[in-house]
C-alpha positions in Angstrom: -134.7 78.2 32.6 -136.3 76.5 29.7 -134.1 75.6 26.9 -135.0 75.0 23.3 -133.3 73.9 20.1 -133.1 76.4 17.3 -134.6 75.0 14.1 -132.0 73.2 12.1 -129.5 73.3 14.9 -127.6 70.1 15.7 -125.6 69.8 18.9 -122.0 69.2 18.2 -120.9 65.7 18.5 -118.5 65.0 21.2 -115.0 64.3 20.1 -114.2 60.7 20.6 -110.9 59.9 21.9 -108.4 59.0 19.3 -110.2 60.8 16.4 -107.2 62.7 15.4 -105.1 59.6 15.3 -107.7 57.8 13.2 -107.8 60.7 10.8 -104.0 60.7 10.4 -104.1 56.9 9.9 -106.7 57.3 7.2 -104.5 59.6 5.3 -102.0 56.8 4.8 -104.6 54.1 4.2 -106.0 56.0 1.3 -103.0 55.1 -0.7 -103.0 51.4 0.2 -104.8 49.2 -2.4 -107.9 47.5 -1.2 -107.2 44.0 -0.1 -110.2 42.6 -1.9 -109.2 44.4 -5.1 -105.7 43.0 -4.8 -107.0 39.4 -4.4 -109.3 39.9 -7.3 -106.5 41.1 -9.6 -104.4 38.1 -8.6 -107.3 35.8 -9.3 -107.7 37.3 -12.8 -104.0 36.8 -13.5 -104.2 33.1 -12.5 -107.4 32.7 -14.6 -105.5 34.1 -17.6 -102.6 31.8 -17.0 -105.0 28.8 -16.7 -106.7 29.8 -20.0 -103.3 30.0 -21.7 -102.2 26.7 -20.3 -105.5 25.1 -21.4 -105.0 26.4 -25.0 -101.4 25.1 -25.0 -102.6 21.7 -23.8 -105.3 21.7 -26.5 -102.7 22.5 -29.2 -100.4 19.8 -27.9 -103.2 17.3 -27.9 -104.2 18.2 -31.5 -100.6 18.0 -32.7 -99.3 15.2 -30.6 -98.5 12.9 -33.6 -96.6 15.6 -35.3 -94.6 16.5 -32.1 -93.8 12.9 -31.3 -92.8 12.3 -35.0 -90.5 15.3 -34.9 -88.9 14.3 -31.7 -88.5 10.8 -32.9 -87.0 12.0 -36.2 -84.5 14.2 -34.3 -83.5 11.3 -32.1 -83.1 9.0 -35.1 -81.0 11.6 -36.8 -78.7 12.0 -33.8 -78.4 8.2 -33.4 -77.8 7.9 -37.1 -75.1 10.5 -37.1 -73.3 8.9 -34.1 -73.5 5.5 -35.8 -72.2 6.9 -39.1 -69.2 8.5 -37.3 -68.5 5.3 -35.4 -68.9 2.7 -38.1 -68.3 4.6 -41.3 -66.1 7.8 -40.8 -63.7 6.3 -38.2 -63.0 3.1 -40.1 -62.6 5.1 -43.4 -60.3 7.5 -41.6 -58.1 4.7 -40.4 -58.0 3.0 -43.8 -57.1 6.3 -45.5 -54.4 6.9 -42.9 -52.9 3.5 -43.5 -52.8 3.9 -47.2 -51.6 7.5 -47.1 -48.6 6.5 -45.1 -46.9 4.9 -48.1 -47.7 8.0 -50.3 -46.2 10.2 -47.5 -43.0 8.2 -47.4 -42.5 8.4 -51.2 -43.3 12.1 -51.2 -40.7 12.8 -48.5 -38.1 10.7 -50.2 -38.8 12.6 -53.5 -38.4 16.0 -51.7 -35.1 14.8 -50.1 -33.7 13.3 -53.3 -30.9 15.1 -55.2 -31.2 13.3 -58.5 -34.1 14.7 -60.7 -34.8 11.3 -62.2 -35.1 9.7 -58.8 -37.4 12.6 -57.7 -39.6 12.0 -60.8 -39.9 8.3 -60.1 -40.8 8.8 -56.5 -43.4 11.5 -57.3 -44.9 9.1 -59.8 -45.3 6.6 -57.0 -47.2 9.3 -55.1 -49.8 9.8 -57.8 -49.9 6.1 -59.1 -49.6 4.2 -55.8 -47.1 1.7 -54.5 -46.7 -1.5 -52.3 -50.4 -2.4 -53.0 -51.6 0.9 -51.4 -53.8 3.4 -53.1 -52.2 6.5 -54.6 -52.7 10.0 -53.2 -55.0 10.7 -56.2 -57.3 7.8 -55.4 -57.3 8.6 -51.6 -58.2 12.2 -52.3 -61.2 11.0 -54.3 -62.4 8.0 -52.2 -61.9 9.6 -48.8 -62.7 13.3 -49.6 -64.6 13.7 -46.3 -61.6 12.7 -44.1 -58.5 14.5 -43.0 -56.3 12.0 -44.8 -58.2 12.5 -48.0 -57.8 16.2 -47.7 -54.0 15.9 -47.1 -53.8 13.5 -50.1 -54.9 16.5 -52.3 -51.7 18.4 -51.1 -49.4 15.5 -51.9 -51.0 14.8 -55.3 -50.9 18.5 -56.2 -47.2 19.1 -55.3 -46.3 15.8 -57.0 -48.1 16.8 -60.2 -46.4 20.2 -60.1 -43.0 18.5 -60.0 -44.0 16.1 -62.8 -45.0 19.2 -64.9 -48.6 18.2 -65.0 -49.8 21.8 -64.2 -53.5 21.5 -64.8 -53.7 18.4 -62.5 -51.5 20.2 -59.9 -53.9 23.2 -59.9 -56.9 20.9 -59.6 -55.7 19.1 -56.5 -54.1 22.1 -54.8 -57.3 24.1 -55.1 -59.1 21.2 -53.4 -56.8 21.2 -50.5 -58.1 22.9 -47.3 -55.2 23.8 -45.0 -55.4 23.3 -41.3 -52.0 24.9 -40.5 -49.9 28.0 -41.1 -47.5 26.6 -43.6 -49.0 24.0 -46.1 -51.8 26.4 -46.8 -49.6 29.2 -48.2 -47.4 26.7 -49.9 -50.3 25.1 -51.7 -51.6 28.6 -52.8 -48.0 29.6 -53.9 -47.7 26.3 -55.8 -50.8 27.2 -57.8 -49.0 30.4 -58.6 -46.0 28.3 -59.8 -48.2 26.2 -62.0 -49.7 29.3 -63.6 -46.2 30.8 -64.1 -45.2 27.6 -65.9 -48.3 27.9 -68.1 -47.1 31.5 -68.9 -50.2 33.0 -67.3 -48.3 35.7 -65.4 -51.4 37.6 -64.2 -52.8 34.5 -62.5 -49.4 33.6 -61.1 -49.0 37.0 -59.6 -52.5 36.8 -58.1 -51.7 33.5 -56.3 -48.3 34.7 -55.1 -50.0 37.7 -53.6 -52.6 35.4 -51.9 -49.8 33.1 -50.6 -47.9 36.0 -49.2 -51.0 37.3 -47.3 -52.4 33.9 -46.3 -50.5 33.4 -43.0 -47.9 35.9 -42.0 -44.7 34.1 -40.9 -40.9 34.2 -41.4 -40.8 31.3 -43.9 -43.6 31.6 -46.5 -44.4 35.3 -46.5 -40.9 36.6 -47.7 -40.8 33.6 -50.2 -44.0 34.6 -52.0 -43.3 38.4 -51.6 -40.1 37.7 -53.5 -41.9 35.6 -56.2 -44.5 38.3 -56.6 -41.8 40.9 -57.0 -39.9 38.9 -59.6 -43.2 38.3 -61.5 -43.9 42.1 -61.4 -40.4 42.7 -62.9 -41.2 40.3 -65.7 -44.5 42.0 -66.3 -42.9 45.5 -66.4 -44.6 46.6 -63.1 -41.5 48.0 -61.4 -43.5 50.1 -58.9 -45.3 47.0 -57.7 -42.0 45.1 -57.6 -40.5 47.8 -55.5 -43.3 47.5 -53.0 -42.8 43.8 -52.6 -39.0 44.0 -52.3 -39.2 46.9 -49.9 -41.5 44.9 -47.6 -39.0 42.1 -47.5 -36.2 44.5 -46.6 -38.1 46.2 -43.9 -40.0 43.3 -42.3 -38.1 40.1 -43.1 -34.4 41.2 -43.2 -33.2 37.8 -41.8 -35.0 35.7 -44.5 -32.9 34.2 -47.3 -34.8 36.3 -49.8 -33.5 39.4 -48.2 -29.8 38.6 -49.0 -29.9 40.2 -52.4 -32.8 42.5 -51.8 -30.8 45.8 -52.1 -29.7 44.9 -55.6 -33.2 44.1 -56.6 -34.5 47.4 -55.1 -31.8 49.3 -57.0 -32.8 47.5 -60.2 -36.5 48.5 -60.1 -36.0 52.1 -58.8 
């Protein structure tokens, strides 16, 4: 029998083996970036990096003198600082320490002395100098950038306080920068003593309060709480005095200042 093709009819294509698998594989491949596109994006990234690097190189080339000058200046500053420390600061520190030793010896002897006249003469040596060595006053000025020069402020200040030179005492004690828990509060409290002697009770109370709060410890804190309380009594501030005395009783009962604290509390209540 003759056969014919209907117009527009196309014979179905035979299914090739593995078509179903290919179709399934293509479903997953659709989500995978095209390799050529990936390589192109990478190339563009490297091109951008190359352009940035080129611009950086151009900037460095244009500013080379400035950069080298800056680096050279920084190196010179570092070298200069090290040389200054080695040949200026260290020798000065040693010289100041040697001279301060004599002032320290006289200061300690004055503190230990029982005779007021002997004390005064020794404190005078602290602020005037002795045995061919500079005084604490001179050391504080000449070696102000050294630890010894700083400590000289403390010796000079306390010496002047005992010599009744209150303005000088305040000057040197205010210049002293404490590095420990005891001399700092003592220096601040001594400023309060100087103001108390000058009859400036408000200033004295201010510095006693600062000294009491500077570094909490069993030695200086109750001492300046006590002085603050006594100053408040003199100023008629009984409520404030009670506060200071009560703090001594509750927190520093073993301190010498606590021995008569009940009587003082009773007095201001």
